[in-house]
Each structure stands twice: as structure tokens, then as C-alpha cells.
N, C-alpha and C positions, 0 to 999 in steps of 0.2 A: 223708221221714220224718226226725225228729231222733233223734240217738243221743246217750246220756251213758255215760260209763264211769267206774268206781271202780277204782283200782289199790291192791292190798295187796301187802305183802311187799317183796322186794329190788329193787335197780336192774335185774338180768336181767329180772325180771317186768315192770318199767317199760318196758323196750324192746319186749317182746312187746305191751303196751298201745298203744305208739305205732304198732306195725305193724298191729294190729287196727283202730285208728282210721283209719289210713291206707287200709286195705282198704274200710271203710264209705265214707269220703269219696270214694275212687276210684270207688265204685259209685253216686255221686249223692246220698248222704246228708248231712244237715247235723250237724256235731258241736256240742254244747251242754254247758255246764258245770252248769247247774241242772237236777237230776233232775225237777223239776216240769214242765220243758219237753220232756222226752225221751218219745218214742213207744217207744223201745228203751233199755233200761238193761242194761250189761254190767258184771258184777263179775269182775274178774280176780284170782284168790285165790291166796294163798300157803298151803301145807300142810306146811310144814317142821317146826314144832314145835307143842305143844299150844296155846300162847297164840296162835299164828298161826291156827290152826283155829277157835278160839273166836272170834276177830275176824272171821274170814271168814263164819262162820255168822251172827253178829249183824249184819254188813253186808248180807248177802243178805236177811235179814228185814226190815231197816230199808228197803232198796230196794223189797222187795215191797209195802211200804205204798203205794207210789206207784201201784201197779196197782189198788189199791182206791179211792184218793182222787184220783189225777191222770190224766193222759192216756195213761200207760204202758200198751202193749199187750203187751210181751214182755219177760221177764226172763231173761237169758243169763248162765250161770256158766262161766267159762273158767279156765284156769291149773292149778297144781299140785293144789290140793285136787280140782278136777274130774277130774283123772287119777287120784289116789290113791282117792278115795271116790265115783266116778261113781254106782255102784249105790245106795249110801246116800243121796246127795243126791236121786236121782230117786225113790226110794221115800218118803223121809221129808219132802221139801220140794216139796209139790205147787205151790207158787208159782213154781217154776223152770220155764221152758218149754223151755229147751234147756241141755244140759250138754256142754261141749267141752273135753276134756283137752289137755294140751300134746303128747300123742302123736298128736293128731287134727290139728294145725295144718297139716300137709302137705296136707290135704284140706278146710281151713276154708271155702273158697270154695264147694265143692259142698255141704257141710253147710248153709251159710246159704242158699244158692240154693233147695235142696229145702225148708228150713223156711219161707222167706219167699215161695216161688214167684216169685222174682225172681233174674235172672241177676247174679251177682257177677263181676267183671272178673278176679279172680285166684283161683287154686286154693289158693295157700298165702301165708303172711305173707312180706313183702318188705322187707328192710332199707332199700331205696332209696325207698320210699313211706311212710316213717314221719312222724307229726305229732309234733315234738318237744315234750315237756312239761316239760322242765327249764327253770330260770331262764336266760334268754338272758345271755352268749353260751356256755352250756355245753351239751354233749351226751355221752351215754354210748355207747360203742362196744363191742358184744359180739362178741368175736372167736372164741369158741367156746361150746358148750353140753355138758351132761353132765359126768360125772366118772368117772375109773377108780380113784380112790384107796381107795374102800371103807372110810372111817372107820367104826368099828363103831357109832357113835351116829348116823350120818347116813342119811336117807332119800333124798337126792338122786339117787343112781344108779338107784334103783327108780322115781323119778318122771321124771327127765330123761334117763336112759339113759346109755350109755357116752360118754366123751369124744370130741368131734368138733369139729375146728378148721374154720373158714371159710377159703376160699382168700385169700391175701394180696392178689391183685389186687382182689378183691370188697370187701375191707375198705378198701383204699387208694382205690377208687372212691367208696365212701360218704363217706369223709373229705373227698375233694375236693368232692363235691356240697355237703356241709354247710358246708364252708369258703367256698364260693361264696355261701352264704346268710348269711354273717356269723358263723357258730359259730367261736370261737376256742380254747375249752378243750375237750379231748377226754379223757374218763375211759374208760380201757381196762377192761373187765370181763369176768368168766366165772366159772365155778365153780373153775377152776384156770388162772389167767392165765399163769403161768410155764411151763406145759407147752405153750404155743401151738406148733403146727406138727409136733410129734413124730409125731402119727398120719398126716399126709398127706405130710410132707416127710422123715421119717426122722430128724429132729434138731430140737432146740429152735430156735425162730425168732423169739422175742419181741424179741431185740436188734436183729435185721435189720428187723423191722416197725417198731420205734420210729425207727431211723435213716431209714427210708424215708418215714415219716409227717412227720418233722420237716422234710422237704424240700418239703413241700406249701405253696404260697402260702396265707397266712391262718391257718396253724396257729401259736398262740402258746404254749400250754401243753399238755403231754400228761401225764396222770396215770395211774399203773397201780394197780390195786386187786386184792387177793385173790392174793398171790403165796405160794407155798410155799417154805420156806427150802431144802429139799433140791434144788430145781430152780433156785434163785437162783445162777446160776453167776458166776464172776468176770468173764466176759465180759458178762453182763448188767449187773452192778454198775458195770463200767467204762463201758458205754454210757450208763447212767443219770448217772454222774458227769461224764462229758465233754460230753454233749449238752444245750446250753443250753435247749432246749425242753422237756425232760423234767423234771417236778417232781421235787425232791429229797426223796421222800416215798415210804416203803416201808410197805405195808399187808401185814403178814406174820402170818397167825393161827397162834399156836404151840399154843393150847388147853391145855397143861399144862407143867410143868417138872419132873416127876418121872418117871424112866424107866419104872417099872412100869406107871404109869397111861398113860404114852404108848404103850406097847406094847399094853395093853389096848384103847386107843383105836384100834389099827392105824394110828398115825401113823408116817411115815417118818423122822421126826426124833428124835433123842435130846437130852437135856439138853446134852451136850457139843456136839453140832452147833448147837443153838440159840445157845449162848454164843459159839462160835467164829464163826458167820456174822454175828451182830449185831456183834461186834467187827471183822470184817472190813469189813462195810458202813460202820461209822462211820469206819474208817481210809481207806477209799476215797472216801467222799463226805462232805466237810467239811459241818458245819452241817445235816446230814440230820435229818429227822423221822420217827420210827418209830411205827407203830400196831399194835396186835396184839388178839387176843381170847382169852379163857381160859373154861374151863368148870369150875364147882364142882360137887362131889357126884357125880362119875362113880362108877359101881358099884365098891365095894371101896376107895374112897379114905378112907384112914386120916387121923387128925388130923396125924400126922408128915408124911404125903405132902402134905397141904394146906399145912402150915406151910413145906414145901420150896418149893412153888409161890409162896407168899407172899414167902419170902425171896428167890426168884429174881426176882420183880416189883420188889422194892426195888433189887436189884443191877443189873439190866438197864436200868431207869429208862426204860421206853417213854414217849414223849411223850404217846401216847393209848392208852387201853386200854378195850376192851369186855368185859364179862364176863357169863356166862349161867349159870343153874342148870341142870344136867343135865335133859333132858327125855327121857322114856322112850317111844321111837317105835316103833310096830308095824313088823315087817318089817325091823329093824335087829338085829344080833347083841347089841348091848348091852341090848335090851329083855328078854332072858331071862337076862342074867348074874346071878350070885348077889351077895349083899351089897348090895343096892340101899339107897341112902341115903335117910333120912327127909326129907321136904320142908322141915320146919323147920331142919334141919341144913344142907341145901343153901342156904337163904336166909341163915342166919347167916353161912356161909362166904362168900357172895356179898357181904354187907355188909362183911365185913372186907376183902375185895379192893378194893371201892370206897373204903373209908377209907384204905387204903394208897396207892391210886393218886391219891387226892385230893391228897396231899401231893407226890407225884412230878410231877403235872401242874402243881401251882402253882409248884414250883420251875422247871419247864421254861418256863413262861410268864414268870416273873421274869426269866429270861435274855434275853428278847426285848424288854425294856423298853428304850426309847431307839433301838431299831433301825428301819430304814426299809424299807418293802416296797411293791411294786406290787401293787394289789389289784383284784379284780372287785367291782363294786358291784351285788350281787344284788337288794336289795329295800329297802323301808322297814319298819321294825319295826311291830308291831301298834299300839303306843302312839303311833306316828308321831314319836318323839323321836330315833330313830337311823336312819342309813344302816347297812345290814347288808352286810358284805363278807367276802371270802376272799382269802388270799394264795396262793402255791404251796403252802404248808404246811397248808392246810385243805381236806379234801375235802368235796364236797357231802353233805348228809343225816346224816353220821356224826360230824362234828367241830364244836368250837366255832366261833365267828365273831369278827370284828373289827368293832367298832362305832364309828362316826363320829358324834358329836352333831350333830343338825341345828340349824344357826344361820345367821346371815347369811353367814358366810364360806364354809361348806361348801355351802350352797345354790347359791352362785354358781359353785362349782368341781367339784361332783359330780353325775354323771347316772347314774341307774340303768341298767344294761346295759352300761356303759363301764368303763374302768380309771382308777384314781386312784393317786398316790403318797402314802403316809402314813407317820407316824412314830408308834410305839407310846408311850403316855403313861400307861397304867394296865393292870391285869390282875386276874383272879381264877383260880380253878382250872380254869375252862372256856374263859372268853372273854378277849379282849383289847380294849382301848380305844385309839383313834388320833385324831390330828389330822391335816387335810390339809396336805401340803407343796405339791403342785401337781398 
């Protein structure tokens, strides 16, 4: 049978999808990209915020059309939405034949075996049998799952459970296997990357993990995503600073810059901690790139408190910034908070954040004019006019890109999936443009 899979949501979910595909392949099924060719279609869903839920339902209904018109015989829904709203999906979407939440992945082989009346070789998902779906030569490495932080707006703990680290030897073994297959950039991910190891080793172990990963043959770049500032210790910053294989890139979601709102969010950081740690990072890691996220329109956020956040964004000058309007999520303490903000005010504030950050990002990119970088050549643009690249300072999926114009010179010297050396010759607020050096 042919299996097709659609992944929605974050990179953590993408790793689950890669393991689900690996399970099907290991059990003798073919993986296809075209849903018209699929006997089985899997939609691996996100259920984090309202927009993600809407996207998931729309995608499920879109894939259901292939049951009517195509060869598809089974539509399976997995992931966070399947965990959070399994009963509702089962009742209201008869097109769905099987619904498997993230809490059932330990027994997914048995569930699939019973449904298809066919033996699946593994009972649970396996990091070592993944089908990598990222652009070569990059892969995500998920070092833990779940979260203990209990931010008041976040449904992840109720979906993914408590924070749970993977054993270090298992992670290193996975990296070794992927490096032998030619993967050279490893993006470390989890809901709380900086907490790695605390639950099973009794102390923070991310810096040790980075050190050991960097010694594996074939590892060229190690990128850390989703770090919390209160756990970003001097030892971790120092390891990032001195380890040549670790990207000088900090993804540190702060969510707000007003102490009252941070406390209502149940964040562990204060405005003072955020400013102090950012200053420390910049002092210890020269030419570092900082990325963050903020939320507008959290319950009770006044104009003055929003303006304080806006002023902080101007002063901190994050190179990259993502912003989201507060999404009122069932099962979170923020759902029932007083003084909910009108949607139009949330969106107005969101636009103001992007307007401010546009100038910050433009100035940050201007500073890179004339500089030289080694880049991964990821792809060719849709209009086939540019090679699409990333340096150490651009993360997959979330950041802008470095573009090399396709011409006689670049065609001879640039290969998709390999590294090139470039010089930045132009920029805008999101992207950089470069020429090949060698």
C-alpha cells in the first residue's frame, strides 16, 4: 500500500511525522508525496492555537476528498489536535477512519495492526527509523518532549505532558547515524531545550550534549532552538561561544517585556532578567544573532504596558522577532482571565510590533553588507531565478534567506545540498542577497 502524510505545526511535530513514516516504511509500505497516489493518508495535526486548529480541520476535509475521488481507503488523523479533541473529531468528522493522539504513540504499532489487520513491526515511534523530510543536509534532533513551565496561555503541557528528556547516549547515537548518511546541520529542538537533562540527570546538561555532539565525525553545524533565558546559564553561553560547530544563534522567546504581564503569563523571567541576559550573551558571544517571540493582547494588557514592550523591542534590537496575537485556549488559566482584549486591538498592536521590528531587522541586515559567510544551498526559488541559502545565522523555516542569483558563474560553482562561500551584496528587512566567492 502507498502512504502519504501531511505535517502541520512545528518542527517537533515534523519529527513525529518522520517517525510515523519510518514505521510505515519498516512495515513494508511505500511512501508517496502525491495524495492522489495514496491508499492511506495521514494528517499529523497541530492543536496549539486557534489558527492551527482551523488549518488542521481544513486540511483533514481537503484530504477526505481523496477518499471520494481517489484511491484512498483510509484517512488517519494524528498529533496534538487528535489528542486534544479526539472525541469531537470522531463524532463530527465521519471521514476520519482512525484518530491517534500523541499520548497513544507508545502503542501506535498495536493500534495500526488492529486497524489494518496487518502486523506493524514496531509498537512505538522510533527516532532511529525516521525518514528525514527537511532539506538536505539538515535534520531536527528532538532532545526532549513535554513542558513543566506551565505558562498561563499555553496548552502544551495538557497535550504533550510533563517535561521528559531523552537519554544522552540515545541522542548521540541518532546523530552519529544521521551524520553517516551525510547530514551535517543538526537543529536541536524541544518545548524547553535549555532544561535538557534536569529531570533524568539532576542538572542541566545541554552544554555537555553540545560538546559531545561536536566531536562526532560529519557534524558541521549545531543549532539550538527554543531556549529559555532563566535556564541559559553562563556555562551554556560559554560553550556556545567557544565551540566552533555551534551556531552563534540564540532563539530565546521572551513573550513580553512588562513585569506585570510576564507574571500573569507565569513566565520565570522578569524584564530585568531579560535585559541582563541579553547583554551577557552579546558580551560573551561576539557577532551573535538573537531571535525571540512576543505576544500582543494578553488579558489585562494596557496601552502603557504594550508601549513598554514596544520600547523594549527597540532597545534590545533582536535580529529576528516573531509576534502573535494572544489566542484564548481552552484548558489554560489565561482562558478565564478577566479583561480579555478585543481582537481588533490585538491585531492593531501586532501590526505595530511588526512595523517597529521591520526597522530593527533592516538595520541588522545592513550591518551584514560586505561580510562573507559559508552557506548551505537549500533549494532553488519558485521563479527559478535564485539559489536559496542559509548561513549559521538563519534557522530553517522561521528566518529569512540568503539569495544567490542564478547566472553562468553561480551555476558552475553552486550545488543544491552542498556548501558555498558567499559575500553579501544587498539586503532588505527580511532577506540578504549574495554573490559566490568560491
